[in-house]
N, C-alpha and C positions, 0 to 999 in steps of 0.2 A: 504494500500500500504506500502510495506517495503522499507524504504529509506536506501541508502548506509550509512555506518557508518561515512564516511568522511563528508557527508552532514549533518548528525545528529549532529556531533561535531561542524560544522560550525554554524548551527542554535543555538546550545546551547551557543556558544561564543557570538553571537549577542544578544540573550536573556539576558545573564549575564551582558553584557555591558549596554544594555538598562535599566536594572533594577537600575543602578547606576546614571542614568541621569534623569533630571526632565523636561527640556524644549524641544520642538520639534527641534530647531537647534542643541542642544547638542546631542540628540538622533540620528539625521541624520548624524552628524559628526562622531559619534561612528560607525554607520553602514558602511559608506564609508571607514573608516579606516580598519575595519575588512575585507571588500571585497578586498581592495588593498593587504592586507597581505596574504589572503588565495586563491585568484584566480591566477593560474599560468600565468606568462607572462603579468600580468596586472601592468602597471606602474603608473596609476593615475585614480581616480574615482570621479565622481560628482553625486549629486542628484539634479534634477531640479524640481521645483514646477510649475504646470500649472497655468498661469494667465488668459488666454483666449484661444479660439480654436486654434490659431496659434502662441501663444507666451508662453514663460516660463522664469523662472529666477533660477539661481543657488543658492540653499539654503545651500549646503555644498560641499566641495571639499577637496581632500587629498593633492593637490599640484598645482603648477603653470601650469603644462601641461594640466590638466583638465580645469582649469579656462580659459586658453587661447583658448582652443578648443571650450569651450562653448561660449565665447565672440565672436569668429568668426561667430558662428551660429546666435547669437542675432543681430550682426551688419548687416549681410546679409539676415537675416530671411530665412536661408537655412541650412540644415544639418540633420544628423541622429537623433539627440535629438528631434528637432522640428517635424520631420516626424513621429517619434515614438509616440509623445504625440498627434499629429493631427489625425493619422490613427489607434492608439491603436494597433500597431504591432511592433514586434521586428525588429530592423535594425542592420544587421551585415555587416561590411565592412572588407573584408579579406586583400585587397591590395589597400590602398587609392589612390596610384598614378596611378592605372589602373581602378578605379571605376568611372563611368561616371554619377552617379546619382546626385551628389551634386557638381556641377562645381564651385559654389561660395564658398563653404565651404572648398573644398580640398586644394587649394593653401595655405591658411592661416594655416590650420591644419598641413599640411606637413611642412611648415616653422617652426611651433612650435615643431615639432618632432613626430607627430602622424603618424603611419604607418597602424594601424588597429584599429577598434573600435567596440563597442557593446552597443546599446541602448535598454533598456527593459522598456516598459511602466508600470507604477504602477497604478493599478485600485482600486477603492473603489465604491461599489454599482453600478457597470457597467460604471463608469465614470473615465476617465483618470485624475489622480491627480498629476502626475509627471513622472519621468523616472530615472532609473539608467543609467549612462553613463560611460562605461569602456573604457579606452584608453591604447594603447600599442605602444611602439617605435619599435616593430618588426611586420612583416607581418604575417598574418594567426594566430594571437594569440588566437582567441576565436572560440570554436567549438560548435556544437549543444549540446554536453554533458554539456558544461558550462551553456548554456541557460537553459536547463532542471534542472540543479542542483541549479540554482539561483531562480527558480520559487517560492518555498516556502518563501524565504526571500523577494522577490518582493511583494508577496501577503501580507506579514506581514507589509512591509513598506507602502503599499497602505492603509492598515487599520490604521496604525499609523498616517499617514498624514490626511486621510479623517476624522478621529475622532477628530483631533486637532482643537481647536478654532482658532489657528493661521493660519490654512489653509483657513478657511472661511474668515479670515481677509485678507489673501494674495489675494484672488479672488477679493476683493474690492479695491485693491491698486490703480488701474487705475481710478476707479470711484471716488475715494476720491480726485482726482486732480481737480474735478469740484466744490469743496466746495465754494471757494471764489476766486476772482481775486488776492487778497493779498497772498493767500496760493499758487496759481500757480506761482506768481512772486517769492515767497520765495523758492519754490522748484527749480525753474530755477536758482536762485542765488546759492543755495546749490550745485546743480550739477556743476556749474561753479567753485565753491570753491574746490570741490572734484577733478575735472579735473586737476586743478593746483597742489593741494597737492599730488595727486597720479600719476601725469604726464601721463594722459590717455585722451581718447576722451569722449564726452558727453554720448555716449551709455554705455560705461564701468562705468562711474560715476553714471549714473542712476541705474545700477545694484548694484553698491556699496551702494548707498543710500537705496535701498530696503532691501539689506541684513542687513545693520546696523539697520534699523527699526525693522526687524524681530528678530534680535539678542537681541535687547533691549525691545522687546514686546511692542512697541509703534507705532503710526501711522506714515506714511511717512511724513505727514505735521509736526508732532511734532519733528521728526528727523531732518527735514530741518530747523525748528526753532532753534534747538540746534546748528546746524552748523553755521547758519547765526549769531546767537547771540554770538558765540565764536569769531566773528570778531569785536564785538563792545566793546568800553570801558565800564567798570562797571558802572551800574546805568543808562544806556541809553536804556534799554529794554522797559521802560514804554511807549515810543512814539509809539511802534508797537501796544500796546493795544488800543490806541486811533484809529489807522488805522483800526482795526478790528471791531470798532463800540461799544466797551465795555465801553467807556468813551468819554467825550467831545461832548455833544449834540450840533447840529448846529443850 
């Protein structure tokens, strides 16, 4: 198949940028930045990783518009990104204020400035591993031609995510919460800390905690430990070791 020269150039830019990055978060940040710059009338882009059949988390975003639109979906468990990863189908919204499919998503997204959007599922070995989410402040921003032109990049991103050890790790994020009672309490405390620091709700703080863990390439539990220990005076961390059963026999 002969691809248009514009598309070939776009793919080459993505490949060139990816070659300079090492970690999955850095690669995904690079891809969404290229998409925002090259897709006409696109104002903000995110890429979400699939956590479970009906949930996802934002792994990279180019700006506040995409982050706010994604968070609205996670908060209400409703929206084009979640529908795309659940049903493995492209979701295009031409005029959000007239679209009746996502009644819980629309008000918050419109308030954030979104007028149209495009969510493309990212697949690897027949499984949805994430989605590209493009947002625009103008109506009718994305056409079928845009969807077709982004297919090779979406395929490449799916391969990139699916082969990454970090993706396997991200699928286990929720299961890791069941390790110990102490760890669950620590994660809840960390979410509270982030809610205050970032002036946001618990859902947004949970997403922030997950993103921090992926960026640092550590577990959610370890990230929560760092945040909690940042509140303590120096030299007081040893007490928590005793709580976890590593010292202090009863």
